[in-house]
N, C-alpha and C positions, 0 to 999 in steps of 0.2 A: 095974448097969443099963447097957445099951447103946442106942445110938440107930442109926437107919438114916440114910442120907443121899440127897439128890437135889436136882433144880433145880426152881426155882420161877420162872415167867415172870409179869412185870408190865407193864401197858400204861400208858404216860404219855399223859394226855389232851392236853396242850399242851406242847411242849418249851420254850416261853418263859415258863411260869408256874411258881413254886414250888408243889410238890404234896406232901402227906403221906399215906402209906399205913400201914396196920397190918396184921399177921399173927399169927395165934395158932397155936401149936405144942403138941400134946398127945403126949407121949412114950408109947409103947406097946411092949410086949414079950409077945409071945404074947397070953394073955388078961389080962395085967396091964397096967395104965396108970397113968401119973403124972399129976400136976396140970398143967393147960394153962399155957402162958406166951405173953404177948402181946409182939410187937416192932413198933417204928415203923420205916417206910421213908420217907426223904425223896428227892423227885426235884428235882435243881438244874436251873433253867432255862438255855437258851442266850441269848446276847446278841440283842436285837432290832435287828440291824444295818440301817442305812439311810443313804443319801447324798442330801443336799439340795443343789440348785444348778441352774443353766441347763444344758441339754444341746444347745442350739443358739445358737451365738455367731457375731458377725461376724468376718471374717478380721482378724487383728492386734489383736483385743480381748482383754481379760483379764477373767476371772470367778472366783468363790470357790465351792468345793466344800466341804461340811461333813458329816461323818460323825457319826452318833448312835447311841445304844443300848449304849454300853460305858463303861468307865473308862480304857481305853487303846487306842491306835489305830496301825496301820502301813499306810501308803499304798504303792501300787505305785511311787510315785515315790521312796520311802525316807523320806519325811517322816512324823513321829510326832505331829503336832498334829491336833486335831479338824477344823480348817479349813485348807485350802491354796489358794493363788493360782495359777491356771494360765493359760497363753497358748499353746494348741497352734497348731501350723502346718498340721496335718492332723487329721482325724478321729482321735480317741484314746479308748481305754477306760481308766477309771481305777478301781482296785479298792482297798477299804479293808478291812483285817483288824481286827475288833472284839473285844476281850476284856473280859468283865465281871469283877465282884470276885469270882467264884467260880472264875476262871481259865478259864471257857468261851470258846470262840472261835466267831465267826460272820463271814461274808464277804458284802460287797455290792459290785456294780459300776455304773458308769454310762458311757455312751458319749457323749462331747462331740463334736458335729458342727459343721463351719463352714458357715454360710449362704453361698450362692453370691452374689457380687457382681454388680450390674446395671450395663450400660453401653449407651449408645445414641449414634448420630450423626445429626445433622440438618443441614439447609441453612438458612443465612441469607441474605439479600439485601443488596446493597450498591450504591450509586451510583458508587463510585469504583473504576475499573478496577484501580488499583494495589493494592487490597485484596482482589481476587479470589484465593482459594485459602488465605487466612490462616485459622487455626483458634483457637479459644478453648475451654478445657475448664472445666466448671462441675461441682462436687461438691455433691450435696444428698442428704439422707436418703431412702431408699426405704421401702416399707411396712414392711419388717422392722426398720427403723432403721439399716441399714447403708449405707455411702457408695454413692451412685449417680452414675457419671460420665457426663456428657453432653458430647460433643464437637460443636461447631458449626463448620461450614465455610461461609465466605462465597462465594456465587456472584454473578454480575452480575445486577442487577434486570432482569426479563425486557423491560421496555419503558421508553421515556424519557417522562418527564412533559413536557408542553407547556402553557404558560400563554399566555393572550391577554387583553389588556385593550382594550376596544372602547368608544370614545365613542358615546353614543346621540345620534343626530342628531334632535332632537325639535322644533327651531325652525327650519323651513325648510332651509337649508343648513348650520346650525350647531347645535353641542350646547348652547348657551347662548342664553338669550332675547335679552339686551340687553348692549351693551358695558358691562362692569364688573359684571355680575350674577354670583350665585353659585348657580345652579340647574341646573348641569350633572350628568349621570349617566354613570358609567363601568361597563360590565358586565365582570366578571372571570369567565373560564371556564378550565377545565383539562381535559386528556385524557391518557390513558396512565398510566404509573406504577402504584402500588398502591392508588389511591383514597384514601378518607377525606381529601380535600384541605382544607388550612387556608390561608386567605387573609390576607395582610398587606399593607396598602397604605402608600405612603410618608407618608400623612397619619396622624399620631399617633392611636392608638386605633381605627382603622378596620380591622376583621378580618372584615367580611361580604364575599360575593362581589360585592355592588353597592355602589359609592362614589357617593353622591349629595350634593347640595348644595355642589358645588365650582365655582369659577370657572375663569378661563383659566389654563393652566399645563400642566406635565408631571407625570404621576402614575405612580409605579412601583408594580408588583405582584409580589409573591413568593408562590409556591404551593409548599407542602410537602405530600408524600403520606405514607402510612403508614409507608414505609421511610426517611422523613426525606430523601428526594431533593427537590431544589428546582429550580424554573425561574422565570424572571423575564420580565416584559413591561412595557411602558410605553404610556401613551396621552397624546396631546397634544390638549388642548381649546383651541380658538380661539374667542374671542368675536367676535360680528359687529363691524363697524367702528361708530364712533359715529353713532347715528341722528340725522340733520339733514335739513333740507329748505331749498330755495329757494322763493322766490314771485315771481311775475312780475305786475306790475300793467298792466293794459290802458290804452290811451290813450283816456281819456274825452274828450268834447267840451269845449271851453273853457267854463267856468262850471258844469260838471257838479258835482252834490252827492255823488256816489258814484263809485266806481271798481271795476271787477271785478278780482279777484286770482286767479291759478291757482297751486295749491301743487304744488311739484315735490319729491317725496320723494327723499332721497338714502339708500340702502339701506333697511332695513326690510321688512316682510312685509304685504302687503295682506290683508284691506281695512283702509283707514286711516280715522280718525275726526278730524275738524277741529273746533276750537272757536275762538270769537272772543270775547275778553274773558270767558272762562269759560263761555260758552253754546254748546252744540253747535249745529253748522250741519247743514242737510239737503241742501246742494247738491254733495256729494262733495268734490272737490278744487278746486272753483271756488266763490267766494263774492263777495258784494258788500260793499264796506267804505266807510263814511261818512267824512266828514273828521274828523280829529282823531287822538289817540294810541290805539293798540289793541295788544292782546297776542294773537298768533296762535299757536295750539298744534296740533300734530299727533301722534297716537298711533296705532301699528300693532297688528296683531292679537296680538302677544306681550306689549303692554303698554309697549313702548319709547316714550317721548315726547321732544319737543323743542318749544321755543317761541321766539319771537323778537318783538320789539316793531316796530310799524308806525306810522309817522307819515303821515297823509294830509293833505295840504295842497293848496290850489287857488289858486296865485298866477297872475300874468299869464303869457302865452306865453313860453316861454324862448328864449334865443339861446346858442348855443355855438360855439366855434371851436377849430382845432387849428393848429400851425404848418405851414409849407409842407412839401413833400415832403422826406423825410429818408432818410438811408442809415446803414447800421451794418455793421461787419465781423462775419462770421460767429463766433459764440462770444462776442461782446460783448453788453452790456446796452443795450437800447433804453429811454429814458425819454421819455414823452409827457406833456405837461400841457395839459389843456384849460381854456379860460376861458369863463365863462358869466355871464349877468346875474342868475342866481338866487342867493339865500342859502341856500336849501334846496330840496330836490327829492325827489320821490317815488321816483324810480328813476334811476339812471345806470348804463349798461351799456356794456361794451367789447367789441369783436369784432376779433381774437380775445381770449378771456378773459386777463386779465393774469396775471402770476405772483405778485403781491402778494396779501395777505390781505384788504385793503380793495378789494373788487371796485367799489364805487360811489363811489370817490374820483376827483378830477379829474386827479391825477398817477398814473401807472401805470408799471411796468416790465415788460419782456418779454426773453427771449432767443431772438429769432427765427432760424429756420433757413432760411426761404424768403422771397423777396420777395413782398408781398402788401399789401393795402389795410387799414389800421387804422381803424376807425370808432367813434365814441362817439355814443351817444344819450342824451339827458337828457329826463326826463319831469317836468313839474311837478306839483303836487298835484291840478291839475284834469285832468291826463291829456293836456295839450298837450305836444307833443316838439318837439325841435330835435336835429339831428345834424350831425356834421362828420367828415370822413374825411382821411387823409393816405396817401400811397402811401410805403411804406418799402422801399428797395432794399437787399437783403442781399448784401454784397460777399463772395464766397468767397476767404478767404486761408488758405493752408496754413501755419499758424504751427507749423513743426517744426524744431527745432535738432538736428542730427546731428553730433557731433564727429568730426573726422578723425584724431585721435591721442590715445592714453592710455598710460599707464606703469604696468602692475600689478606694481610693485615693493615694495608693502606699506609705503610710507612715508607713508600716510594721505592722499595727494594724488593725485587722478586715477588711482586704482587700477582703476576700473571704467569700461568703455565704456557710457554711459548715453544715453538720449534725453531730450530736453526738449520738451514741447509746450504750445502756448497753448490757449485755451479752444475753438478750432475743431476740435481733434483729440480724438477720444474714446478708442478702443480701439487697441491694437496687436494686430492679427490673426495676423500671421506674421511670423517673422524667421529668416533663415538666414545663416550666415557661412561662407565658404569660404576655403581656402587657394588659392594661385596655380596649383595643379594641379587644382583643382576638387573636392578632398575637402571634404565638409561637416563643419565642426567644431562647430557649434552650431545647435540648432533650437529655437525656441520651442515649449514642449509645449502650451499652451493660450491662447487670447486673453486679454488682460488690459488693464486700464486703464493707458494708456500711461505715465502719470507714476508708476504704481506698480511698473513693472518694474524690479527691482534693478540690472540691468546684466550685461555680460559681463566675467568675471574674467580673461580671456586664457588659459584652461587648456582642455585637450582630454583628456577622460577622466582627469581629476584631475592631469594633468602640465602645467607651465607650457610654453607655446608659445615658440618662438624670436622674436626681433624680426623685424619684416617688415610687409609690406603684405597685408592680408586684405580680401576682398571680401564685402559684404553685400547682402541683398535683403529688403526689408520690405514689408508691406501694413498699412494702417491704415484706420479708419473715422472719418469727420468726424461731427460732432454732428447733421448733417442727414441722415445716412445715407449719404452719398456716400463712395467708396472712393478711396484714394490709394496709388500704389506708388513706392517709391524704391529706388534701388540706388546703389552707390558703393563706396569702399574706406575703410579706416581703417588707420592705422599703429600698430603696437605697438612700443613701445620700453621698454627696461629700464635 
């Protein structure tokens, strides 16, 4: 028996799945045939090759690629492990050759790309000109997780911040109601700069733009804007002088039971309120006071108050006397003492007003600058008066000592040419020193209290002058406003 031959085609449904096929063959020769025979056909699958891993990474980063689907692997990098670590510097394609346990081969590839880095440049502002142009670099992750580089270049802030601290004048001419009070207010303002101002006062804890509830003093303000630029200012709060008052008692007729008093406010702001012994009066600044001890009080519109005690007595008519006419040298002290028959008086006044603090005392002192008549008037509790006067002659004496020699040799004695004045001379207004050729070697820069002038050291432009005779010219002011000129020479020896 013989058989024919031929090809038989089979179709594999899936190359990656094991498949079994059968074929039955019946031998035949002519009209004769043999028994059929069945054959099994196996289709071996290919590896299911795949590469797992990131295909987009940040520059400089490392990632892992893993091949699957086989029992052995060969990478295009030459490595034979299922997983490899890569750190490409450019976009790279990686191929894995996968072999299964049947020896069948499959391939897979993956392209790993590098994400583009991001960078930006911005401008920042500074208040310091020395910092203009300096740069700083900041690295932060971008949306892809890669480094984002931000370069900041400093430029000068566009405008300068200006701070101003202004006292609020709320009480007449003053920012504070009364002497010693703490009700002043300072307003802080700012302009320019970057806005978002922050205020810090020199008073601890005060960070508002308005500083209130403060007394007399200097208050500093520091303003900072959004760029941390700062500006400073200060305000000086001055409280009013102490609120006091004088009173004048009119001269009642002898035997009167009351006396009229006029109130003379010193400082303060009207309208004023007067009270006598705690009871308000309705007569304004004039009131009638009976004999006895009283408390007189005065209050101004700001609530400043002052009080004094008044003793009203009505004794017999008074007498008073002064010494004969007197004289005093300009700049010296005049002392006058009056004598009276009264043990107490309602009022005693001097004209002109004395320099002492006890204005109603019998003994007073003055520093007169002109000749005039001094008068004392005494009033008894009944309002009866007596007076006396004395003519005081003021003798003008120029008490000025000008040395004619000095020795600036640094021995500690007579090293400076100085002036010495008595009480009649007040200020040194002008002083010029010349050499014998008329060249000016020294000139007083500004008027000065004559006894405060430190003197001339015998130098010209920092260099010691030679011994010799030098000419001076000076002008001075007396305490009475009079002027005096002196000229002469001084000898410099070494």
